[in-house]
C-alpha positions in Angstrom: 155.0 98.3 137.4 152.2 100.0 135.6 148.9 98.2 135.3 147.2 98.4 132.0 143.8 97.1 131.0 142.6 96.5 127.5 139.2 97.7 126.7 137.6 95.9 123.8 134.8 97.4 121.8 132.3 95.1 120.3 130.1 96.2 117.4 127.0 94.4 116.4 125.4 94.5 113.0 121.9 93.3 112.3 120.9 90.9 109.5 117.3 91.1 108.7 115.9 88.8 106.0 112.6 87.7 104.6 111.9 84.3 103.0 109.1 83.0 100.8 107.1 79.8 101.4 109.9 77.9 99.6 112.5 79.1 102.1 114.2 81.3 99.5 115.4 84.7 100.6 113.4 87.5 98.9 114.8 90.4 101.0 118.0 90.9 102.9 119.1 94.0 104.9 122.5 94.0 106.4 124.2 96.6 108.5 121.8 98.2 110.9 123.2 99.1 114.3 122.9 96.4 116.9 122.1 98.9 119.6 118.8 99.8 118.0 115.7 97.6 118.6 114.3 95.4 115.8 111.3 97.6 115.3 113.5 100.7 114.7 115.7 98.8 112.3 112.7 97.6 110.4 111.2 101.0 110.1 114.5 102.3 108.7 114.6 99.6 106.1 113.8 99.8 102.4 111.2 97.0 102.9 109.2 99.2 105.4 109.4 102.1 103.0 108.1 99.9 100.1 105.2 98.6 102.2 104.2 102.1 103.4 104.3 103.6 99.9 102.6 100.6 98.2 105.7 100.0 96.0 105.8 96.4 97.2 102.6 95.7 95.4 101.1 93.3 98.0 98.0 91.5 96.8 94.8 93.3 97.6 92.7 92.3 100.7 90.4 89.3 100.2 88.5 86.8 102.4 90.3 83.8 103.7 90.0 80.6 101.7 86.7 78.9 102.4 85.0 82.0 103.8 82.8 84.8 102.5 84.4 87.6 104.5 85.6 89.8 106.0 88.5 90.8 103.7 91.9 90.2 105.3 95.1 92.0 104.2 98.2 90.0 103.3 100.7 90.3 106.2 104.2 89.3 107.4 104.8 87.2 110.5 107.4 88.3 112.9 108.4 88.0 116.6 107.4 90.4 119.4 110.4 92.7 118.7 108.5 94.2 115.7 105.6 96.6 116.1 102.2 95.5 114.9 100.5 97.1 112.0 98.1 96.2 109.2 100.8 94.2 107.3 102.8 92.9 110.3 101.4 90.3 112.8 103.0 88.4 115.7 103.0 84.6 115.6 101.2 84.3 119.0 
């Protein structure tokens, strides 16, 4: 009697989304490879390209409310899986 084993292949896809302060999705990217890290997927996204080329038109830097300075850039919050930069901060 022949023994046979079934090898299953599992493929992961990444869903990356951004929501505004009203919990509405304003950006969705579906289909990155699950084997890549979050930071790599983010840097391959159209959102990253838009941020880097100033096509996203983020508001200009300004002081935080109730202060006189320094100017602070607008930024996105994400978890530790994403690399830090001027417009990306971690929540802790």
